[in-house]
N, C-alpha and C positions, 0 to 999 in steps of 0.2 A: 676708393671714395665711398662706394656703396656700403662697404662693411662698417665704415664710421657712422653712416646715417642709420644703419640698422642696429647698432650697438645699444642705443637707449631703448629701442623697442624690445630687444631681447632681455634687457634688464627689467623692463616693465612686466613682461610675461613671466619671468622667473619670480619676481616679487608677488605677482598675482597668484601663481601656483602655490607659493609658500604661505600666503595669507589665507587662502581658502583651500585647505587640503580636502581631497575627495575622500568620501567615506567608502570603504570597501564593502560592497554588498554582493553577496554571492547568492545565486538562486538555488533552491533546493533541487538537487539533481540526484534522485534516488530511484528513478524508474529503471526497471530492468534488472536490478540486482536481486539475486536469490537470497532467501532467508529461511530459517527454521527455528527450532527451539533454542539452539545453541548460538547461532549467529544472528545478531540483531540488525536493524536497519540504520541506526544512527539517529541524529536529531532531526526533528520535523518530518520523519518518515514513519511509515506504518507497514507491517508485514501483512499483505493480503493473501490469506491462506487459500490454496487450491485444495478443495475438500477431498477430491479423489486421490490426492497424493499424500494424505495424512497431515503432518505438521509442516510441510514444506510450502513455500509461497514466494511471492514477488514483492519487493519493496515499492511502495507508491507514496506520494505526498499525502499528508493528512487532508488537504482540501479535496483531492480527487476521491479519497475514501469516503469523506462526508457526503459528497455529491452522489456517489454510488449507492450509499445506504438510503439517501432520501429518495432517489429515483426508482429503485427496485422495490416492488411491493412485497417481496418475500424476505427482504433483509430487514433486521430490526436491532435495536439496542435495548428496548424495554418492552414489557407486555402491553403497556398502553399504546405504544407505537404500532404494534400489530393490530390492535383494535381500531385505531384511527385509520390505518390503511385498509382495513376490512379484509385482511388476509389470514386472520386467525385470532386466537385468544392467548397463545402461549409463545413466548420468545425463547427458543432453545439456543443457548450460547455454545460456542465451540469448547472442546475439551481443553484446549490451550487457553489459559487465562489472559495471555497477551492479545488475543483477538478480541476486539471491542464490539463485535456485532455477532448476530446469530440469524437463525431462520425462523419465520413465523409458522406455527402449526396450530391446528384446531384445538388440540389438547396435549397434556403432558404425555399420555400413553402413546399418542400418535408420534410424538417426537422421539420417544424411546424406540419405537419400532423402526423409524427411519434411520436412526443412528446404528441400530443393530444390523440393519441391512447394509449400511455403508461400510461398516467395519468388516463384514464377512464377504463383501463383493469381490469378484475376480478382477475388476477393473484395476484396482490398486496393485494387486499381486502381479498381473501380467503387463502392466503399463511400461516398464522399463526393459522388457525382453525384446531383443532384436530378432524379428522374424526372418527366416531364410538365410541365416549365416552358415557358410560352409568353409571348411578349411581346405587348402590346396596342398 
């Protein structure tokens, strides 16, 4: 008897779900994925380059990247942004053109010196070496 009473309710629910289909909305889940020059991050994601690793980085959502650039006084997208933040006069962009931000420096020559030091540093060369490995 109970199933007979619930049958109209089930038909009503079925009709309601068919009349008002739910829109499939997926959140942007790109945090934690690794990226470089060859592998992109996908839609609505940005490759946050880790400078001492060269062109390798981690995928993050655009909103997180925008917030990061706004909050950090040394990150910039234009020369005027450096001047507004008071951290320099020159915005030195990354070598990789996909990276949409750079660092603020006082002058062009200071930026050149900093990049020369970063390219020749031992941090990048020795970063992936495993210390103290022995074979048995």
